[in-house]
C-alpha positions as CSV (number, residue, x, y, z in Angstrom):
1,M,1.5,-26.7,22.2
2,N,4.7,-25.6,21.2
3,E,4.6,-20.9,20.9
4,N,7.4,-20.2,18.3
5,T,8.2,-16.7,19.5
6,V,10.3,-14.0,18.2
7,T,12.2,-10.9,19.7
8,I,12.2,-8.1,17.4
9,R,13.6,-4.9,19.0
10,Q,10.6,-2.3,19.0
11,E,11.5,0.1,16.8
12,R,12.0,-2.3,13.8
13,Y,8.9,-4.2,15.0
14,E,6.9,0.1,14.3
15,E,8.7,0.6,10.9
16,L,6.6,-3.3,9.8
17,L,3.5,-1.9,11.6
18,D,4.4,1.5,9.6
19,S,5.3,-0.4,6.2
20,E,1.4,-2.6,6.6
21,T,0.2,0.7,6.8
22,R,1.3,1.8,4.0
23,V,0.5,-0.7,1.8
24,D,-3.2,-1.4,3.1
25,V,-3.0,2.4,2.2
26,L,-1.5,2.0,-1.3
27,L,-4.4,-1.1,-1.7
28,D,-7.7,1.0,-1.1
29,V,-6.4,3.6,-3.5
30,I,-5.3,0.8,-6.7
31,R,-9.5,-0.9,-5.6
32,V,-11.2,2.6,-5.1
33,E,-9.3,4.8,-7.8
34,K,-8.3,1.2,-10.3
35,F,-5.7,3.7,-10.6
36,I,-2.4,5.1,-9.2
37,A,0.1,6.4,-10.9
38,I,4.0,5.8,-10.1
39,K,4.6,9.0,-7.8
40,D,1.5,9.0,-6.3
41,I,2.7,4.4,-5.1
42,F,6.8,6.2,-3.7
43,R,4.8,8.4,-2.0
44,I,2.2,6.5,0.0
45,L,5.3,4.0,0.1
46,G,7.6,6.9,2.1
47,C,9.9,7.3,-1.4
48,T,9.6,11.0,-1.8
49,Q,13.0,11.1,-2.5
50,D,11.6,8.9,-6.2
51,G,8.5,11.2,-6.0
52,K,9.5,14.3,-6.2
53,R,12.3,13.2,-9.4
54,I,9.8,11.4,-10.4
55,E,7.7,14.5,-11.3
56,A,10.3,15.8,-11.8
57,K,11.3,14.6,-15.1
58,E,6.9,14.2,-15.8
59,R,7.2,17.6,-15.5
60,E,10.3,18.5,-17.5
61,E,8.5,16.4,-20.9
62,L,5.5,18.9,-20.5
63,I,7.0,21.4,-20.6
64,R,9.2,20.4,-23.5
65,D,6.5,19.2,-25.1
66,E,4.1,22.8,-24.9
67,G,7.8,24.2,-26.3
68,E,7.2,21.7,-29.8
69,E,3.1,23.4,-29.9
């Protein structure tokens, strides 16, 4: 039997496991909640700066909308 072997650095392996875990969590949330905000997707995937940017934009829009009433 011919086995194919790939060697990667342990650090990269841990990054891949982390990514896989984050995707699994995201899928579980989507299955349970049937909805997820984009900012929460970014947070789960570890893109916290993007999540904060979206949240700040939403906050600005809410403040602007409240000011128009």
